[in-house]
N, C-alpha and C positions, 0 to 999 in steps of 0.2 A: 823774092830773094829776102832772106832773113839775116840780120846782123844783131849780135848782142854786145852791149857795152856795159862795163862794170866800173862804177866810180864809188868813191868813199864819201859818205855823208849825203843826206837827202837834199840838202841845198844844191848839191851838184847834179841832182837828178829830178828836175821838176816834172819830167814825164812820168816818173815812177809815182810821184805824189798824186798826179792827176788820175792815173790809172787806179791807184788804190782808193782814192776818194770815190771814183765812179763805181768800182766793183764792190768794195766792202761797205761804204757808207750809204751810197745812193741805192744800189741794188739789194744789198743784204741787210741794211739797217744797223750796222755797227756804229757806235758813238765814239768809242775809244780807239781809233785807228792809228794815230801817231803818238810816238813816245820818245823818251830821251835816247833810246837805243838807235834811233834813226840818225842821230848826229854822227855816230862813229861806225855804223854798219856799212858794209859794202852793198851797193844797190845795183842790180842787173836790170837793164832795160832792153827788151827785144824790139827791133824795128822791122816791119814788113813793108817793103817798097817805100821806105822812108817814113812810115807812120808808126809811132809808138804803139805797140800792140800787147805787150806783156811785161811783167816785172816780178821781182822777188828780192829778198834781202838775206844777207849772211852776217852773223855777228858772233863774237866769242863772248860767252857768258861764264858764270861761275862753274857750270858743269860741262863746259866744252863748247864746241861750235854748233850753232843753230842756223837753220834755214827757216824762213817764214815769209808771210805776206805774198805768197805766190798768187798772182792775179793776171787773168787774160781778158782783154776786152771782148765783149759779147761777139762781135763780128768775126773774131779770130779764133774762137773756141773750136775744139775738135781738130785743129791743124797740127797738133804736136808741140806748140809753142811752150806750153807749161812745162813739159818734160825737158825741152831745150834749156829753159831758164834754170830748172833745177840742176841739170848736168853742168851748166856753165858755173853755177855757184859752188857745186861740188868740186869742180876743177880749181876754182879759186881757194877753197878750203884746203885742198891738198897742197897747193902752193904755200899756204900759210902754216902748214905742218899738221893739219888735222888728221886724226886717225879714224874718227867717226863723226857723224852728224846726227843731231837730234832735231826734232820738229814737233810742233803741235798742230795736228791735222784736224780740219773739220771732218766729222765722221763720214759725211757724204763724199768726201774726197779720199777716204782711206784706200780704196781700191787703186786709185791713181798712183799714190805713193808706194803701194805694195808692188805695183808693176815696175817701179823704179828701184826696187830692192830694199825698201824700208819695212820694218816689222813693228807691230804695235807692242807697247809696253804699258802694263797697268790697266786701270779702269777708265771708262769714259768720264768726262767732267764737263761742266758748262763754262764757256767763256762768253761773257755777256749772256745772250739768249740761245747760244748755239752749242750743241754737243761736240766735243773735241776728244781726241785721243793722242797720247804721247807716242811718238814713233822714233826709231833709231836705225841708222845704217852704218855698218862698218865699211870704211873706205879701203 
């Protein structure tokens, strides 16, 4: 059984912080995982049978609403949780008045986002050591 909770501010979502540290820093080697956006962003945390299993964040930037930091713990990958988290954040963005969402996808995850209705915009670029692509979805 899955449940997704959305809270504002990373301090209110310690499970989100733990998942991001595990996935992005320990597994993927990113050094700059946490930033000032975390303080005001909405953070979604999925729970599977009571265990924190996936996360993502939503924030309003200068160019509109953005989803990012979608992460699923290794033992829960392939279960559809990543898509569930994205859809929950999209629903929250609609509640907040968003007409579209932008994101910065790791190129290796581009297909995942395309299945959810996102389309690539522009050229690939590096974020730390990893190729990324800007993507957008009209809500």
